N, C-alpha and C positions, 0 to 999 in steps of 0.2 A: 460448382454452381453453373446454371445455364442462363442464357439471355432470355428476356421475356418472350413468352409464346402466345399470350392473349393480348387483346387490344385494351390495355389498361392505361388510364390517364391518371397522373398523380397531381393532385391539387394541394398546394402547400400553403399554410399560413406563414406570415412573416415574423411578427413579434413573438419572442420567446420560443420560436420554432426554428425558422431559418436562421435567426440570430439568437444570441444568448439572452437578450434583454428586450424590454419594451422601449421602442425608439423614442416615444414621447417623453419617457422618463429622462432619457439622455438629453433630449432637446431641452428639457426643463433645466437640467444642470448647466447647460451652455447658456441658455437665454437668461437665466436668473442670476448669473454671476454678479455679485455685488449688490443684489437686491436685498433690502432689509428683511423681507419675509421669505427668503429663499428656503430655509429649512421647513417652515410650515407649509409652504406651497408644494414643495417636492413631496412631502408626506401625503398631502391631500391628493396630488396627482396619482400617487401609488395606490391610495385607497380607492379612488374612483376607478382606476384600471382593474384592480382586483375584483371589485364588485361587478364590473362589466364582463370580465372573463368568466366569472362564476355564474353569470346569468341572473344576477340579483339587481342589475341596473340596465335599463334599455341602452342600446348602442348610441342612439342619438343624444340621450342625456349624458352619456359618458363623454362623447366627443365635445359637446357644448361646454361641459365643465372643464375639460382639460385645455381647450383652446383659450378659455377665459383666464386660466391660471398661468399659462405659459409665458405671455408677453414676448413671443418670439418674432424674429424678423427673417427675411429671406436670406440674409448673409449668414445666419446661424446654421443654415442647412448644409453649407459646405463642410463645416467642422463636424456636423452630425454624421455625414456620409463617411468622412475619414475615420471616425470612431467606430461606426457600425461595421466597416470592412474588417476591423480588427476584432470584432465581437461576433463573427459568424460562428454558429454552433460547430463544435469540434467535429462531430461525426458528419455534418453537412459538408464542411470544408474538405475533409479528407476523401469525400466521394464526388469530387468535382468531375471525374470521368463519367459518372452516371448522368449528371446534368448535361454534359456535352453530348453524350451518346443518345440520350432520350429527350433532347430539347423539344422535339415535336410533340411529346406527350407530357410535358411538365409545365405546370402553371402555378403562378403565385396569385392567390385571391386573398386579399387582406383588407381589414378595416383601417389599416394604416394609410400612408400617403405616398403617391407615386413619386413625388419630388425627391424623396430619399430612398425609396425601395428600388426603383429602376437602376440607379447607378451601383447599388450594392449587389443585386442578384445577377445582373448581366456579366459581372466579373467571373461568375462560375459557369457561364454558358447558357443561362436562361434567356430566352428571347424577350426583348422589351415589349413586343406586342402580346406576349403571354402574361403580362403583369396587369392585374386588375385591382385597383385600390382607389381610395379617396383622393381628392386634390384640394389643396389649400386655396383660400381666397386672400389676396393681398390688397392693401390700399396703395395709394400713389407713392407713399414713403417706404413701401416694402414691408410694412407690418403685417403679420398674419392676423387677420381679423375674423375669419370664419372658414367654413369648409363648403365645398360645392354641394348644396342641398338637393341638386337635381341628380347627383350621382347615386345610383341605386345602392351602392355600398355604404352610403351615409344613413340609410334607413334600417329599421329593425327587419331582420330576415333578409338583409341585403345579399349575403353570400349565396343563399339559396337562389335568389332571383338572378344573380349574376351568372352563376354556373348553369342555370337553366337556359339562359340566353346564349351560352356558348354552344349548345346543341352538340355536345361531344358524343361520338358513337363508340359504344363499348362501356366497360366498367370504369367507374370513377372511384378512386381511393382518396379520401380526405385525410389530411395529416395536419394536426394542430394541437394546441394546448388549451383552447378555450371552448366555452359553451356554444359560441356561434359556429365553431367548426363542427361540433356534434349536430347542430341543427340541419346541416346539409344531409347527414345520414338520416336524421329523424324525418325529414321531408321526403325521403325516398329518392333523392337525387344521387347520393353516393351509395355505392355497393358496400363500402367498408369504411369505418372510421378508426383511425389510429390516434390514440391519445399520446402525444409526444411529451415525454417527461424528462428529457435530458437536462433541461434548464429549470423547470418548475413543475411541481406535481399539484394538481388540483383534484381533490377527492371527488368533488361533484362531477367533474368531467370524466375521470377514470371510470366512474361507475357506469357510464354509458358507452364505453369504448368496446369495439369488437376486438381490439388488440392494443395492449399497452406497449409502447415503444420507447424504451429508455435511450435509444439512439437511432439514427437513420440506418445504420447497419442492420438493425433488427428488422426494419421494414423491408429492406432488400432481401434479407435472409428468408423472411416470411413469404416473399414472392418468388423465391428460388432464383434470385438474380445475383450476378456477380457484383461485388462491391469492393471497397478498399481493403476489407478484412475478410479472411476466410471463414471466420466465425465471430458473431457479435460478442464484444467483450462483456456486455451486460448479461450474457448467458454463462459467463465464467464466474462461478460462485466461490467467494472467498469467506473463510471463517476465521476471525481473529479472537483469540482467547486471552484471558488473564489481563484484561484492561490495557491492551496495547495502546500506546499514545495516540490521541485523536488525530494528530497530523498524518499518521500512517493511513488511517481510515480515509481522511480527506484526500490524500494523494492518490490512493487506489481508486476511489470513487471518481475523482476528476479525470482519471484515465479511462473511465467507462465501465469499470468492473462492478459487479454486484457484490456488496460487502455486508456481512453480518458481524457485529461485534458483541462479545460476551465478556462480562466483567471478571469472571472467575475461571479457574481451571476445571477440567472434567476428569473424572476417573476413567479407567480403561473401558468399562462397560458403557458408560455414558458417551464416551468418544466413539466407540464402535457404532453406536446408533447415529450420532450426529455427523459422522464423517461421510456417510452415504450421500452421493451426489455433489460433494464438495471437490472443487478443482485445486484450490490453494488453501493451505492451513497455516495460520500464523499463531505462534505460541511464545511463551517466555520460558521460565525454568521449571515450573511446577508440573506442567502437563507431560505425561509420559506417552510418547508415540511408539507403541510396541509393535511387534510383528503381528499380533492379533488385530490391532487397530488398522495397520496397513493392509492386512488381508481383506478387511471390510471396506477399504477405500476404493470404491469402484471407478472413480473418475479423477483421483488425485494426481496432479501433475508436479506440484512443488510444495515444499514446506519452508516457511520463513521462521527462523529462530531469532526473536527480537531480543537477543542477549549474546554473550560471548560463547558460552558453552553449547554443545550439541549432544552431550551424553544422555539427555532425556529422550533422544530419538534413536531408534534402531536403524543406524545408517546403512547397514548391509541389507536389511530387509527393504528399506526404502529404495536402495539402488536396484535390487532385484525386481522391484515393481516399476522401475523406470521413473522414480520420483526424485527430482533434484532438490537438494537441501542447501539453503543459504543462511548465513548468520551475520553477526556484526562483530568481527574479531577485534576491531580497534575503537569502536565508538564509545565505550564506557570505561576504558582503562584508567583515564585520569580520575574519574569519580571513585573507583575502587582504591586507587593509590592514595587519594586524599583521605578516605576513611581510614585506611591503614595507618597513615601518618598521625592522624588525629587520635586514634585509639592507642597507639604506642605512647604518645605524650601523656594522655589521660591516665593510662595504666601505670606508667613509670612514676607518676605523681600520686597515685592512689585516689584519684578523683571520684570513681564510682562509690567507694565507701564513704568518703568525706561528704559527698552530696547526699547520700542516704541518711547520714547522721544529721545533717542540717535539716532535712525534711522531717526528722523526728524531734527536732528542737535541741539537738546536741551540738555543742561548739567544740570541734576537735582540731584545734590549731596546733600543728606539730610538723617538724621537718623530718621526722622519723620515717624511714622507708620511702622518701620522696626524692627523686633524682632527675637531673637533666638527661636528655638523650644524647647530648654532645659527648663524643668520645666513646660511646657504648658500641658494642659489636652487634650488628644486625645480621642475622642469618636468614637468607631468602631461599626457600626450597621451591624451585620452579622459576627459571629465569626467562620466561617468555615475555609477551607484551606487557603484562602487568608487573611481573617481577623486575624486569629491566628498568621500567619507568620508575618504580619504587626505589630502585637502587640509586638512580640519579638524584631524586628529590631528597632521599635520606642522607646521601653524602653531602649535599648542599647544606643540610642542617647539622653537619658535623659528625655524623655516625660513620663508623668503619664497617664497610659492607663486605660480606662474604656470601657466596651463593653456591648452590649445588643444583645440577640438572643432569638428567640421564643423557641428554643430547649435548653436542658440542655447541656452546654459546660463547660469543665474543663478549668479554668483560667491558662494561662501560665505565668511563672515568677511572677511579682508583679501586674499583671493586676487585676482590680476590676470589678466584675460583677454588672451591674445595674439591679434593679428589674423591671424597666419599661423604655420604650423609652423616656417618659417625663423626667424622672430623668437624663438620659444621656444628653438630649438636653439642659437642664438648667445649666449643669456644664462644658460642653466641650468648649474648645477654638478652636478645630478643629473637624469637624464632617465628617466622611467618610463612604460611603455606600458600602457594599459588600454582597448584598443579591442576590438571584437568580431571574430568570425571569419568574417564574411560574405565571399563569394567575391572581391568587389572589393578586399578588404583583404589578399589574398594578395600577398606581396612588397612590402607597403606601405613598409617601412623599408629603404632601400637605402644603397649606398656613398656616394651624394651627401649623404644625410642625416648619416651619420657624419662626413663631411668638414666639414660646417657646424658641428659641435659644438666646444666648447672643448677644448683639450688637457687631459688628466687628468680627464675627466668620469667620473662613475659612471653606469652604464646598467643598467636592469632591464627584463626582459620577463616579466611574470607574466600576460600576456594570452592569446595564441594562438601556437603554434609557427610556422605558415606566414607570419605577418605580417612576419617579419624575414628579411633576406638573411643566412643564417648564415655563409657564407664571408666576406662583407664585415665582419660582426661580428668574426670571428676575426682578420682582417687588422687591424682597428682596435685590438684588444687587443694584438696582437703589436707594433704600431708604437708603442704607448704613448698613442695618442689616447684610448683608454679605459683607465683604470687600475684599474677595479673593475667586475665584472659579476655580476649575479644573473639566472639563467635558470631558469624553472620549467616551461616548455612548449617542445615541440620539434616540428619538421615530421613526424617519424616517431617514434612512441612504442611501446614494447613493449605487447603485448596483456595481459600478466600479469606478475607478479613473477618468474615462472619463465623469462621470455624475456630475452635479453641486451639491454643498452642500448648504443647506439653513437652518437657525436657527434664532430664536429670540434672541439668546445669542451673535450673531456676533457684535463686536464693543463695548461690555461692558467693563468697567474698571477692571483692575487687574484680567482678566479672561483668563485662559488657555483652549483653545479648541483643542482637538487632535482627529484624525480620527480613533477611535476605535483601538488603537495600544497598549493597555495595555499588551497584550501577544505577541506583534509583535516584538520580538527580534530574532536574528538568533539562539541563544541558545534554546529559547522556541520552535520555529518552528521546529528545528531539533529534539527536544525531542518529540514533538507531532507527527512528521513525522515518528518517530521510534515506538512510543507506539500504536497509533491507527491502523496502518497497521498490526502490530503484533496481535492485538485483532481480526481484521477482518479475517486475514489469519487463525488464530487458530479456529475461528468459522466455516469458510468454509471448512477447511481441516480436522478438528476433531470433530466439533460440540460443542466445549467448549463455554460456555456463561459467564464465570467469568468476573465480573465487567460490564456486560451489565446494562444499566440504566433502561431498561423496561422489560427485559426477566427474567424468573426464572434463577438464577445463579447456574451453575453447572460446576465443573471441572472433566473431564473424564480421565480415564487411557488411556495409549497408545493402539492403535488398533493393535493387534498382530494376524496374520493369521486368520482373521475373516472378516465378512462384518458387517458394522454398519448401523442399520436402525434408522433413525431419524424421529420421528413422532410428529408433532406439531398439537394440537387440542384445540378446545374450552373446557374450564374446566367444563365439564358436568359429572354427575355421570355415572359410568359404562364403560367409554371409555377404561380404562386400562384393564378391564376384557375382552372387545371385542378384544383388541389387542392380549392379551395372548390366547384367544380362537382361533383366526386366526393362530397364531404361532403353537399352538398344532395341529390344523387340518392339517397343512402342514408339520408336523413332524420336525419343526425347532429345531436344537440343540442349546440352548441358552448358550452362554459363560458368559454373564453378562447383567444386566438390571439396568437402572438408571432412576429415575423419580423425577421431581421437578415441582411444580405448583405455580401459583399465582391466584389472583381472576379471571383473564381473560382466561389464557391459561394453558394447561398442556404440559409438554415437556418430552417425553419418548424416551430414547435411548436404543436400544437393540443390543448387539453384538451377532451374530450367526455364527455357522460354515459355511464355504463357500459352503458346499454341501447342497442345499435346492431347493425345488420346486420353479421355477421362477414365478409361478402363485401366490406365496405368496405376491409378491410386489403389484400386481394388487388388491389383496384382502385387503391389509392394506390401500391402497389409497382410497378404497370404504367405509371404516368405517365411519359411521355417525359422523359429527362434525370435521372431518379432515380438517385442514387449509393448512398445507404443509407437504410433505413427500419427503425424499431423502435417497439415499443409498451411503455410503462411503465404498470403497474397501481398 
């Protein structure tokens, strides 16, 4: 980005633009503390404000109504200023450098009041003499009784008249969220009107805008000016599928990203079309991100799997495209473990059949084939995060735990490691699967494995649908080899709750079928909605790849007064040397450099002094084997 080259003056509204809120609303909260009609008055103040901002109520009528409702005093303004300083719009606050650099060309013109505006905006470098706003009238006791009716900004069309009186030479760009801000452009005083929507969106105002600005970064970007960010976050498009928890949506939006949420999964062809122009994709377990999808992903930077598994994503294809993948490996383990414990107890007691009998009006009270889990042998196949936690809880309930894993895993508590899967199957009263969905695990559990199990065993699959031979499982249930089954995952699952579910296991005795809800508790989904967005935001905002499941993992220091060059390339000999050669040729002053590679890609991060030849960026992008390149300010 370059510094401004034309004589542009930026005129900025205060309420809901420079700050996140309407100041008189906050003043009302302060002044009406303890007032018997506080709630009613605050609601009325908000209604009057909204009508005025939408152009449905004259400015003077709006001011008169709010002053009457406030019951405010001079001493309330000190508290108001303290609060407003904490409520400066995020994108405004992070661009303090802009306001300091262009103080001569930046103005605040507001229908608010100088008494609280000046102490707030001057803290970011705006000159007090560049603030034009209304002023309060106080009585001898310090009560706010009126506003200065001689002030041009107290009248309808006041912003237009005030800006005309400034006689600014050059272009005027008006930035605001209300109809009175648009009036400046409508009157021909401003060259351009930006509808600022970071805090509030008013459709009536957006309809008149030359440019809709979800952040101040967008305004600087549109003017080809350097800002706090190298690229406005609102231009980074995120697509969340499969009804990802709303907290994730809110968190990403609060950080400034443009987010679209979709309640269901998409099939391959649908996703191929939808993925175009998307920078970040968020999915759960149903959506398959194939090589074909990734080939169509022209702007994709990252994928967030809002679940534990990532087998639904072609990780190698994503890596080859320079797309980092993040998941939530620990966030829902407790939820899956609790479901496993619950199903083991229910199946050992034969509850599914007894419950079905009761619903048919049949009283089937008997202790036959009903057992405690205490003292029974639990065989856990896959001793990772879920399997090991299940081990601890099951042992606390009195079960004897045995486990098998192809990797070396430390036994927890009194659990016993089995040297082979066959050993585990021959001794366990309950067998539960907790393996991942990697391709080589497809069809992992076969008829031969069911044959090795004890007669009357309990069997659970809360892992992945394709890992079990379903017809063989059905046959084992029908033969009595398995007398109780819990299945939460299936080879083919509906894309949404509106699609039908089909399975050979429907209607089998003492069988619990659940719709892939092992991790679907409010607590788990809230944890995931916190963890995954944090990893995505950290990657987009800083370049950190810690805990990525496919990318070289690297944790970077905070970026201080420098530009960060992020270079992703195929892992070929000599690329790092070429990068450093380009940096040297352009006299880049390197503050720090970080490198991590795996078999497929190299990930080089270089922090350089802000003063550098802009042709450097073009040269770095042209280096052979470059996959992706971006700059962070």
